[in-house]
N, C-alpha and C positions, 0 to 999 in steps of 0.2 A: 569649568571643568564638570562644575555637578551638571550642568545643564545633560553635556554629551553621555556621563554614566545614566541620567534616569533615562535617558532614549532608551538604553541598552536592556533596561531592566524587563525582564518578564511580570508584567501585574495580568493576577487573574480577574475575571469577571466576577462578583463578587454575587450577579446574579443569577450565574450560572453554576455557581455549584451543586453538588453529586455525592453521595455515599455511597461505594459501590460496593456491593456484595458478589462472589465467585461462587459460582454452582456448576459441579462435571459427574460426569457418569464415569472417570479415568479410560475413557474408550475412546468414544468418538468425538468429542470437543468442551466447550467449554460455553456455558451464560452470562456474562457479565450483566447484574438488577443494577441499574444507576439509578438511586433512589432522592428524586430531587430535593433537598435542606436549605435551608436557610441559611445564613453570612453565621448565626448564634448556633446551627448544628439540627433546629428543631425542623423536622421533617415538612417538605413546604406544598401543600395540598394541591395549590393552583396550578403545580405543571404535572403530565404525568411522567410517572414511571417510566426508563427504558430498557429495552432487553436488549445487548447487543452478544451473538453468535462468535465462537474464534472456533476453528477448524488448522490443520498443516493438511499441507499436499506433501508429497514427495518426490523431489527434482532430480535430477543428476547431478546439481549445485548442493544437495543437502534438502531440509523440511524446510515450503515456504509456507509461514504463516498468515489466514487469512480473515478478516473479519466480515460480520454482514450483520446491517439493524434485523432485526426480527419485530415485526410490529403486532405485537402481542399487550393482555392488556392485564395476565398475570404470567406466573411462572410456569404453568401447567401449558396454558397456548404457546407461552415462547418455545417450551420443550415439542410441542406435537409439531409446530412450523420448522424445527432446527432443520431434519430433514433436506426438504423441498428447498429452502434458503441457501444450506451449507453447498447444495449441488448446483444451485443457481450464481453462486459468486464462482464456485470451482470454473464454470464453465465462463464466466466474464472472465475472470481472470488468465485461463487459457488461449482467450480472445485476444486478450490487452497481449501478454505474452508471442502469440505469433504476428500479429501486426507487429511490435517489437524489431524481432527476429527479421520481418521482411524489410522494416524502414534500415536496419540494418546491411541486411544482401543486396537493397539496390542503391546506397549511399557509394557516391562516387567520390573517391580518393585522389584532389587533384592538387599535384604538385606548386608548389610555392612560386611565383613567376621571378619572385629576385631568386631563383634557385639554377637561371638558363632557362635550355628549351625545353620541351617536353621529349622524352627518346620515344623512337619508334618502339611498336612491340617486338621487333624480329630483333632491337638492338637488347630489347631488357631479358629475350631469351638466351642469347650470346649469340645468333644468328646476323645475319645481315651486313657487320664490318668487316672486314679482315684484320687478323689481330696482326698488332705489330709485334 
């Protein structure tokens, strides 16, 4: 039984630990600064600091969070790249949403074969067969 529990446990990769700091202008978005650290918590200078931008777009269903990498070596460079990277992430998200809508619109619903014959369209509209 312990082997089943061991397989279900989430195990963190101690070689990929980061300390997270958050910066925001309280208007446009947030930048997460991920500083690599050792398992003991000291800064790991062998790996680069990562910057991740976060913003939200409003949709009819509410706010949709968007995250995107900022290719930058410093916080000031990440701030400078935020606008362009956010715009690209929004455009990519909109393309993905449009693709999902197209897939849903083109999906055919096929009745279960065990449920009987497929009715004709005129039967579904209430025309074609005389009423009993």
